[in-house]
C-alpha positions, 0 to 999 in steps of 0.5 A: 500499499505505500508503494502505491501512494507514493507512485500515486503522489508522484503522478500529476492528477487532473487538477494539477495539469489544468492549473499548470495549463492556465498558468501557462495561457496566463504567462503566454497572455502576459507577454503579449500584453507587454509586447502590445505595451510597448507598441502602444509606448512607440506609438506615443513617442511617436505622437509626441515627436509629431506633437512638437512639429506640428507646433512648430509648423503650425504656429505663425504670427497673421499677415495681412492681405497678401498681394496676387502671386502665381506660382507652381507646385513643385513637389509634395513630401509627407513629413511626420504627420504633415503634407509639405509641398514646395512651391516656386514662389519665394521672399524675391516674389513678395511671398512671406511666412503665413501667406495662404496659397490655393492649389489647383489645375486648369478649373479643378481646385485641389486644395488650400496651403499655408507657407511655413518657410521662405527662400528667396525662390521658392517656399514649403507650405504646409497642406491645410485641406484637400478634397478625395480624388484631387491629389496635389501633384507637381505642376499644379498651379498655386496662387494667393487670389483665384 
């Protein structure tokens, strides 16, 4: 009878096996949650960085009514969470930070941008508004008044 007790005591019963399986499942779930937490923390860091950049680009002093300035879109790029375009007009053409340009091609209106940086012969503007199916592209016209 002592031998059967030793064998029975060493053999895990169904309850212990179920507990071990549950512990393993919980450990796996915990690992998945830790990975998800790290992913969310990375996203938060990216959003904070985007916000800091957005504050730089989106802060501007009000400007008066701009003169008529017509140009063309040179390029479009996505930086962080901002769509930026380059226009072939700059300070030598009278462009100032904060000016609003309307973007169009022919009779099709595409959107609105605000100038953020100005060089002698070109400027960079942040896209404020676009319309679905009317993507801004190089070669589009840009004007402070339409």
